[in-house]
DRENPA-3360 file (N, C-alpha, C; in nm, 2 decimals, always signed):
BEGIN
1 = XXXXXXXX = -4.37/-1.66/+2.82/-4.24/-1.56/+2.81/-4.16/-1.68/+2.81 ~ -4.15/-1.79/+2.82/-4.07/-1.93/+2.82/-4.07/-1.95/+2.63 ~ -4.21/-1.97/+2.59/-4.18/-2.04/+2.47/-4.12/-1.92/+2.36 ~ -4.11/-1.77/+2.38/-4.05/-1.73/+2.31/-3.88/-1.70/+2.33 ~ -3.85/-1.73/+2.45/-3.73/-1.78/+2.45/-3.62/-1.91/+2.41 ~ -3.71/-1.98/+2.42/-3.69/-2.16/+2.35/-3.72/-2.10/+2.19 ~ -3.79/-2.05/+2.15/-3.85/-2.01/+1.99/-3.71/-1.94/+1.95 ~ -3.66/-1.82/+2.05/-3.60/-1.74/+1.93/-3.42/-1.80/+1.98;
9 = XXXXXXXX = -3.44/-1.88/+2.08/-3.27/-1.97/+2.11/-3.25/-2.04/+1.99 ~ -3.38/-2.12/+1.92/-3.36/-2.27/+1.82/-3.32/-2.18/+1.70 ~ -3.38/-2.08/+1.70/-3.37/-2.02/+1.56/-3.26/-1.94/+1.54 ~ -3.22/-1.90/+1.63/-3.03/-1.87/+1.67/-2.94/-1.93/+1.62 ~ -2.97/-2.09/+1.70/-2.90/-2.17/+1.69/-2.89/-2.20/+1.55 ~ -3.00/-2.22/+1.46/-3.01/-2.26/+1.28/-2.94/-2.17/+1.26 ~ -2.97/-2.04/+1.28/-2.89/-1.93/+1.18/-2.75/-1.91/+1.23 ~ -2.68/-1.95/+1.35/-2.55/-1.99/+1.33/-2.51/-2.12/+1.28;
17 = XXXXXXXX = -2.57/-2.20/+1.27/-2.50/-2.30/+1.20/-2.55/-2.27/+1.05 ~ -2.58/-2.23/+1.01/-2.60/-2.20/+0.85/-2.48/-2.09/+0.85 ~ -2.44/-2.00/+0.91/-2.35/-1.92/+0.90/-2.23/-1.98/+0.92 ~ -2.22/-2.09/+0.97/-2.10/-2.19/+1.01/-2.06/-2.28/+0.88 ~ -2.16/-2.30/+0.83/-2.16/-2.42/+0.70/-2.10/-2.30/+0.63 ~ -2.16/-2.18/+0.57/-2.09/-2.08/+0.50/-1.98/-2.04/+0.50 ~ -1.91/-2.03/+0.64/-1.79/-1.98/+0.64/-1.70/-2.09/+0.56 ~ -1.72/-2.25/+0.64/-1.68/-2.32/+0.60/-1.60/-2.36/+0.44;
25 = XXXXXXXX = -1.81/-2.35/+0.39/-1.78/-2.37/+0.23/-1.66/-2.23/+0.18 ~ -1.70/-2.11/+0.22/-1.57/-2.02/+0.19/-1.43/-2.09/+0.23 ~ -1.36/-2.10/+0.34/-1.29/-2.16/+0.31/-1.22/-2.28/+0.25 ~ -1.32/-2.38/+0.24/-1.29/-2.46/+0.10/-1.23/-2.37/+0.01 ~ -1.34/-2.30/-0.02/-1.29/-2.26/-0.20/-1.17/-2.26/-0.19 ~ -1.16/-2.11/-0.09/-1.00/-2.03/-0.06/-0.89/-2.15/-0.11 ~ -0.91/-2.27/-0.01/-0.77/-2.34/-0.02/-0.75/-2.41/-0.14 ~ -0.89/-2.44/-0.18/-0.87/-2.51/-0.38/-0.80/-2.41/-0.43;
33 = XXXXXXXX = -0.86/-2.24/-0.44/-0.78/-2.19/-0.52/-0.65/-2.19/-0.51 ~ -0.57/-2.16/-0.38/-0.48/-2.18/-0.38/-0.37/-2.32/-0.33 ~ -0.44/-2.43/-0.39/-0.39/-2.54/-0.35/-0.21/-2.55/-0.47 ~ -0.26/-2.52/-0.61/-0.10/-2.52/-0.68/-0.01/-2.37/-0.66 ~ -0.07/-2.26/-0.56/+0.06/-2.19/-0.56/+0.17/-2.25/-0.49 ~ +0.29/-2.21/-0.53/+0.43/-2.21/-0.44/+0.51/-2.07/-0.41 ~ +0.61/-2.10/-0.33/+0.67/-2.01/-0.31/+0.72/-1.90/-0.37 ~ +0.77/-1.95/-0.52/+0.81/-1.88/-0.63/+0.73/-1.80/-0.72;
41 = XXXXXXXX = +0.58/-1.86/-0.72/+0.50/-1.77/-0.74/+0.46/-1.67/-0.63 ~ +0.48/-1.69/-0.51/+0.44/-1.56/-0.41/+0.53/-1.45/-0.40 ~ +0.65/-1.50/-0.43/+0.78/-1.42/-0.44/+0.73/-1.35/-0.60 ~ +0.73/-1.35/-0.71/+0.69/-1.31/-0.83/+0.54/-1.18/-0.77 ~ +0.50/-1.26/-0.71/+0.34/-1.17/-0.69/+0.35/-1.06/-0.58 ~ +0.42/-1.08/-0.49/+0.50/-0.97/-0.45/+0.59/-0.86/-0.45 ~ +0.67/-0.92/-0.57/+0.79/-0.80/-0.67/+0.66/-0.71/-0.73 ~ +0.56/-0.81/-0.80/+0.46/-0.76/-0.85/+0.39/-0.61/-0.85;
49 = XXXXXXXX = +0.33/-0.68/-0.67/+0.23/-0.59/-0.64/+0.33/-0.46/-0.57 ~ +0.48/-0.47/-0.54/+0.56/-0.37/-0.51/+0.54/-0.25/-0.62 ~ +0.56/-0.31/-0.77/+0.58/-0.26/-0.86/+0.47/-0.15/-0.92 ~ +0.38/-0.22/-0.87/+0.25/-0.17/-0.92/+0.23/-0.05/-0.81 ~ +0.26/-0.06/-0.70/+0.24/+0.04/-0.58/+0.35/+0.13/-0.62 ~ +0.46/+0.09/-0.65/+0.54/+0.24/-0.64/+0.47/+0.35/-0.80 ~ +0.42/+0.26/-0.91/+0.39/+0.34/-1.00/+0.25/+0.38/-0.97 ~ +0.15/+0.36/-0.89/+0.03/+0.42/-0.85/+0.07/+0.54/-0.76;
57 = XXXXXXXX = +0.22/+0.53/-0.66/+0.22/+0.67/-0.60/+0.28/+0.72/-0.68 ~ +0.37/+0.75/-0.79/+0.39/+0.80/-0.88/+0.28/+0.88/-0.97 ~ +0.22/+0.81/-1.01/+0.09/+0.87/-1.09/+0.03/+0.98/-1.00 ~ -0.03/+0.90/-0.86/-0.10/+1.00/-0.76/+0.01/+1.15/-0.74 ~ +0.12/+1.13/-0.73/+0.25/+1.21/-0.72/+0.19/+1.32/-0.82 ~ +0.24/+1.27/-0.93/+0.23/+1.33/-1.07/+0.05/+1.40/-1.07 ~ -0.05/+1.35/-1.05/-0.18/+1.42/-1.07/-0.18/+1.52/-0.94 ~ -0.15/+1.53/-0.82/-0.15/+1.67/-0.72/-0.01/+1.74/-0.75;
65 = XXXXXXXX = +0.07/+1.73/-0.87/+0.13/+1.82/-0.88/+0.23/+1.81/-0.81 ~ +0.35/+1.70/-0.72/+0.45/+1.71/-0.67/+0.53/+1.67/-0.72 ~ +0.53/+1.61/-0.83/+0.64/+1.51/-0.95/+0.62/+1.58/-1.05 ~ +0.59/+1.73/-1.07/+0.60/+1.81/-1.18/+0.75/+1.86/-1.25 ~ +0.74/+1.88/-1.38/+0.85/+1.91/-1.43/+0.88/+2.06/-1.39 ~ +0.80/+2.14/-1.40/+0.81/+2.30/-1.34/+0.87/+2.31/-1.19 ~ +0.85/+2.22/-1.12/+0.87/+2.18/-0.94/+1.00/+2.17/-0.98 ~ +1.05/+2.06/-1.02/+1.17/+2.02/-1.05/+1.28/+2.13/-1.12;
73 = XXXXXXXX = +1.24/+2.20/-1.22/+1.32/+2.26/-1.25/+1.36/+2.40/-1.14 ~ +1.24/+2.42/-1.10/+1.27/+2.56/-0.98/+1.35/+2.49/-0.88 ~ +1.37/+2.37/-0.84/+1.41/+2.32/-0.75/+1.57/+2.33/-0.78 ~ +1.57/+2.26/-0.95/+1.72/+2.29/-1.00/+1.81/+2.43/-1.00 ~ +1.69/+2.47/-1.01/+1.75/+2.68/-1.02/+1.80/+2.72/-0.87 ~ +1.67/+2.67/-0.84/+1.74/+2.72/-0.69/+1.87/+2.66/-0.61 ~ +1.91/+2.55/-0.63/+1.98/+2.47/-0.63/+2.15/+2.52/-0.66 ~ +2.15/+2.57/-0.78/+2.22/+2.62/-0.85/+2.24/+2.74/-0.79;
81 = XXXXXXXX = +2.17/+2.84/-0.79/+2.18/+2.97/-0.71/+2.23/+2.95/-0.59 ~ +2.20/+2.82/-0.53/+2.27/+2.86/-0.36/+2.41/+2.79/-0.39 ~ +2.43/+2.74/-0.46/+2.59/+2.69/-0.51/+2.67/+2.81/-0.53 ~ +2.63/+2.89/-0.63/+2.71/+3.04/-0.69/+2.71/+3.13/-0.57 ~ +2.62/+3.11/-0.45/+2.66/+3.20/-0.38/+2.77/+3.20/-0.27 ~ +2.79/+3.02/-0.25/+2.88/+2.97/-0.16/+3.05/+3.02/-0.23 ~ +3.12/+3.10/-0.13/+3.25/+3.14/-0.16/+3.36/+3.02/-0.13 ~ +3.44/+3.01/-0.21/+3.57/+2.93/-0.12/+3.65/+3.00/-0.04;
89 = XXXXXXXX = +3.67/+2.94/+0.09/+3.81/+3.01/+0.18/+3.92/+3.01/+0.13 ~ +3.96/+2.96/+0.04/+4.05/+2.97/-0.01/+4.15/+3.06/-0.09 ~ +4.01/+3.12/-0.19/+4.01/+3.19/-0.29/+4.06/+3.34/-0.24 ~ +3.98/+3.34/-0.10/+3.99/+3.48/+0.00/+4.10/+3.57/+0.01 ~ +4.19/+3.39/+0.07/+4.35/+3.47/+0.13/+4.30/+3.59/+0.27 ~ +4.24/+3.51/+0.33/+4.21/+3.59/+0.45/+4.27/+3.52/+0.59 ~ +4.32/+3.57/+0.66/+4.42/+3.53/+0.75/+4.52/+3.58/+0.82 ~ +4.60/+3.55/+0.91/+4.73/+3.61/+0.96/+4.85/+3.56/+0.99;
% end
């Protein structure tokens, strides 16, 4: 039983060592890829991501029918109808 635990702990130590080396290699690769990145470039990338996100949201709304011209026309007609139903108090000349 002691032999099994010894070999399992040694094998686990080797696996964890190789995973640590793999993680260090990935972090090094990331640091090398962003070495020449400055704050102006990050600001431009952030703006571009915001623009792309807004475009994707608009496209999704069009696909789902939330931004369809038919719906916009119906809302416009409804608003015009509601405005025509409102009467001006000054025109009625009601008072005492």
